[in-house]
N, C-alpha and C positions, 0 to 999 in steps of 0.2 A: 566540814569539810569541801573543798573547792577543786569542783572537777573542771579541767580544760578539757573543749571540745577540739579535734582536729578540726583546722578550716577546710570548709564543704570545696572540691572541687567544683568549678561551673560546667554543667551537662551538657555536651556539644549539641547546638541545634538540627534538627535534623532537616532534612535539604524536600523540600516541596517542590516537585513542578511547577511552571509558571511561564509564560511568554519570555521573548528575550529580553525585554527590560522591564520584568519585575523586579520588584525591590529584595525578594529574598537572593537575586543574581547579583546583585551590588556588589562589588567587592570580590567575587570568586573569578579566579584565573578565568579568561575566555575560552572555550574550546579552540582547537586549530582549524576546526573545519564549522561549516554555517550548519544549522540545524534547519533551517527553515530555506526556501525556495521559491521564489513568484515566476510565475510563467502568466505568458499571454494566449489564448485561445483564440482563434478565428474560423468558423466551421459553415460550411451551409449546408442546411440537412436537406440530404434528396427526399426525403418522405414528407416534408411541410413546408419544403422551400428558403425557410426561415434562416436568417444569418446569426447565429450565436458568435459572440463577442464578447470579453471579459479577464477580468485577471483573477489568478487564483492562487493557492499561498499552500503548499504542502512540507511536511516536517519528516524528518526524519527518523525513521522507525525504532521504537525502543523495543526490548523485549517483551514489554508485556504488552504493546502494540501488535506485538507478531500474534502473541496468544488471543488478542480479543479480535483480529481480523479472523482467525479459524474458528471460534466462537458465534461468533456473528455470521458467516458462512454457513454452518452447521444450520443454523436459527432457518436463514433464509432457504435453504435445501430442505426444512424440515426433518431432520435429522437423515436425511438419507445422502448419499454420495453418486458419485460415478466410476462405475466398475467394468471396465471393457471387457474382464473376461466371462464376466453374467450379463449380457445388454438385458436389457428391460427391466429387472431385477429393482435397480437403483433408479436415478433420478438421469436424464439424456448429458451427454456431453455440452452441450451446446447453452444448457440451464446452468450447469454447474461453473462453466467459463464464466459467464454472466453472473453470476450470485459470486463467485469468486473478486470480480473486480467492483461490482458493488460493496461489499464489504471492504474493499480494501481501499475505495475512496472513503468510506463514509469515514474509516478511521485516519486515512492521512490526511485529507483535507484540511486545513483550518481557516481556510478563508474561501469563498466562491461567491461570484456574482450572483445577486438578485434570484435571476431565471435559473439558476441549478440546481434545479427540485428534483434527485433522483427518480421518487418515486412518480413523476411529471415526464420524465425523458421516453421518447419512442423510438429516437434514431441509436441504436448500438454503435454507428460510428461515431456518433459526439461522443458515449461514451467513454470508446479505444481511444478516441484521441487524449480528451483529459489523462487516461490510465496510462494514456504511454509516456507523455511528460512526466507526469508522477514516477511510475517507473525508472525513467531514462534518469533520474536525480537519483533515486535510491540505489542505480545497480552505477551511480558513480563512485561511490564508498566502497565499489568491490573494485575496480578499476584503480582506484589512486593504491590500492595495498599492493596490489601486482596479480591479482587472480581478473580472469575474465568473468565480466558482467554475469550475471545470471548463472554461472556455471556450478559452482559451489563443489567443485568436485567428481560432477555427474560427466561420462564421456557422451564426447562430442561426434559418436560417429555415424555415418549413414544412416544406421538402422533408428538410433535416437532421435535424429532432428526428421527422418522422414515419419518417425510415427505422430511427431509433436504436430508435423502439417495434416495429419490424416481426421477424417472426421468429420464432423459436423464442427468442432472446436478449431477444428482449423483456420475457420473461415474467419474467426475473430481473433487470433493468434498471428495469423499473418496481418491483421490490423495494425495490430501492436509493434511488430516486428521480430517477432519470435522471443520481447525481451518479456519472459515469465520468469519469477523466482521459485524455485524447488517448491516451495510450498504450496503453492498456487498452480501447478501444473495440474492441467485436466486428467 
């Protein structure tokens, strides 16, 4: 008895993420937006008087990256969070905000200068300067779609912007120009 088998349909290959010139991306249609941005930093630290210069590359965050940032922030905060309605119960606002920046930079930056080791940086202004550039790139995607950068449906009345600038987190918030995505608000 002759059995005929139907020809097997080739299975589509699963996409594995990689850098822009990765062989698996060759032949794929290019996205209309760049997923990466290079930027330069030149920052003189008031803490140690040193000039920090270098080139960074950040990436457009995917959903999985956003989740990873949240998980990393919880790790840095040792499971605590800032709660302005219950002061003293959780972590303070400044530490919460600093850990938000650290988690974000650890995930978003794909290339950094040799001197940029977050665990060795002592000047919060330097961290904020790099973070500002990363957020400028991320917020550019909101502006291009017609939404206000960082707004994402939040009300921007006087009381909400005033509460953003109050407290210890206001100092760091002011350094980055108030460009904080809703997921990272202290």
